[in-house]
C-alpha positions as CSV (number, residue, x, y, z in Angstrom):
1,S,-9.1,2.9,-4.0
2,S,-11.5,0.8,-1.9
3,G,-9.8,-1.5,0.5
4,R,-6.8,0.8,0.8
5,M,-7.6,1.4,4.5
6,I,-7.5,-1.8,6.4
7,T,-8.2,-2.1,10.1
8,D,-6.0,-4.1,12.5
9,V,-8.7,-6.7,12.9
10,Q,-9.2,-7.1,9.2
11,L,-5.5,-7.4,8.7
12,A,-5.2,-10.0,11.4
13,I,-8.0,-12.1,10.0
14,F,-6.5,-11.8,6.5
15,A,-3.1,-12.8,7.7
16,N,-4.6,-15.8,9.5
17,M,-6.4,-16.8,6.3
18,L,-3.2,-16.5,4.2
19,G,-1.3,-18.9,6.4
20,P,2.4,-19.5,6.8
21,Q,3.1,-19.8,3.1
22,H,2.8,-16.0,2.8
23,C,4.4,-15.2,6.1
24,N,7.3,-13.5,4.3
25,S,5.1,-10.6,3.2
26,V,2.5,-10.3,5.9
27,K,2.6,-8.3,9.1
28,V,0.1,-8.6,11.9
29,W,-0.9,-5.8,14.4
30,T,-0.8,-7.3,17.8
31,N,-0.3,-5.9,21.3
32,K,0.1,-2.4,19.8
33,K,3.0,-3.3,17.6
34,W,3.6,-4.8,14.1
35,I,4.9,-8.3,14.0
36,N,6.2,-9.8,10.8
37,L,4.9,-13.4,10.6
38,K,8.2,-14.6,9.1
39,D,9.8,-14.2,12.5
40,G,7.8,-17.1,13.7
41,S,8.8,-19.5,10.9
């Protein structure tokens, strides 16, 4: 239940902490749109 709602900032920080090894399953909110990190591999 807790942690189900994640803010854009929290998600961005979390994605940065995960790093490129998880880019296939992480999306980042940036410039008002979702970007899948795997696109930048």
